[in-house]
N, C-alpha and C positions, 0 to 999 in steps of 0.2 A: 079344789085344786089349790096347791100351794106354789105361788110364783116367787116367794121371797128367797129361795135358795138358788134360783137360776142365775148363773154367772155368764156374762157376755156383753156384747155391745148393743145398744139400742139403735134403732134406725135414725133417730134424731142425732145421736152422738156421732154416727158415721157421716151424716150430711154435714154437720158442723166441722168435723175433722177434714173432710174433703174441701170444704169452702176455705178453710185456713190454708191448707196445702196449695190450693189453686191461687190464692192471693200471693203467697210466697213464691211460687213457681213463676207467675207472670212478672213479678218484680225482678227476679233473677234473669228472666228472658230479656227484659228491657235493659238491664245492666249489661248483658252480653252484647246486645245489638249496639248500644252506645259505645262500648269499648271497641267493637269491631269497626265502627264508623271512624273513631279516632285513629285506629291503626291504619285504615285505608288512607285517611288524610295525611298521616305522617309519611306513608310510603310515597304518596304523590309528591309531597314537598321534597322528599329525599331524591326523587328523580328530576324534578324541575330546577331546584336551586343551584346545583352544580352546573347545569347547562347555562343558566342565566349568568352565573359568576364568570364562567369561561368566556361567554359572549361579551360581557361588559369589559373584561380585561382586554380582549382583542380590540374591541371598538375604542376603548380608551387609548391604547397604544397607537392605533391608527390616527385618531383625531388630535392627539397631543401636538403633533408637528404638522398640522394640516390647516388648510384654508377652505372653509365651506364655500362651495359655489352654488349649491341649490339644495333646498329642502323641499321635496315634492309636496304638492297640494294634498295628496291623500295620506301623507305622513308615513309612508311605507318605505321611502327611499331617501338616501342622503348622498349627494354628489360632493366630492371634495378633491382638492389638489394636495397630494402628499409632498411635503417639502423635504428634499434630501440635499444635504450639504456635503460636497465632496472636496477633498484637499487636492488641488491640482497645482503642484509646485508650491509657490508662496501664496497662492490665492485660494479663496474659498469660492466654489461655484455652486450656485443654487440650481438644482434640477427639480422641476415640478412634474409630478406624475399624476395624471387623472385617475381617480379611483371612485368606487361606489360601494355602498352597503345597502342592501334592500332585503325586505322580508317578503318571501313568496307565499301568498295566501294558499295557493292550491297544493303546494307540497309541504308547507309548514317548515321551510328551511330559510336560514339566514345566510345570504350569499355575499361574499366579498369579491369585488372585481378589481383588477389592475389593468389599465390600458384596454378596457373592454373585454378582458379575458378573465374567466372565473379563476380566482386564486385560492379560495377557501369556502367551504360550505359547512355550516353547522346544522346538523339534523335536530330539529326542535319540535318533534311530533307532539310533545306535551304542552307546547306553547301555542295559544290560539291567536295572539296578536302581538305585534311589536310596532311601536310608532316612535317617530323622531319629531321633535319640534324645537324651535329656537326659543330661548328664554332671554329676555332683555334685548337691548339694542346697543350694547357697548361695542368697542372695537373688536374684542374677542367674542366669538360666539360661545354661548353656553347651550349645549345640546341636551335636552331632556329626553331620555329613553325610557319608554314605558313598556313593560312586559306584562301580559295577561295570560293566565293559565287557569283552566277550569278542570277540577277533578270531579269525582262522583258526587261529593258532598261539600267541596270547598272551592274557593276561588283564591288564587294567589295573584297579587298585583305588586310588582316591584318597580320603583321609579329610581332612576339615577341621573344625576347631572354631570356632564363632562365639559370642561372648558377646552376650547380648541386653540390652535396657534394664532388665530386672527384672520382677518378678512383681507 
């Protein structure tokens, strides 16, 4: 028998080719999984960061002309008096309005109240925690606000300091 003229693939050649293909395919699969994870994290950040920015803007506007009356022990609530100056004739009259901002753990909503009546609610389903704390002991409070959000593969923590109108 003459085997020299047979053309084709040997079994060893096929096994080596399949091994090389398997290595390349598994590398491409890992690359696809990693890029999908990055995409999901980016989507999560795109959902959370605008909510946090809006909330910080509202809280900053509220506290800018306010006097802090209480920062709750669990750091979920801040009570303050909003100082409104009104022109009455030739005099300026200060009106103090009690207000409150708190984070409701059960509904994941940030609630703003005025005179014990809900004035604004920010739906923050993607935010797991919001906490308020006083920084320093100066005449003016500096309120540190900490937002935590957990996505599938990432955690976002944003901290902001806001100076209030004073005590």
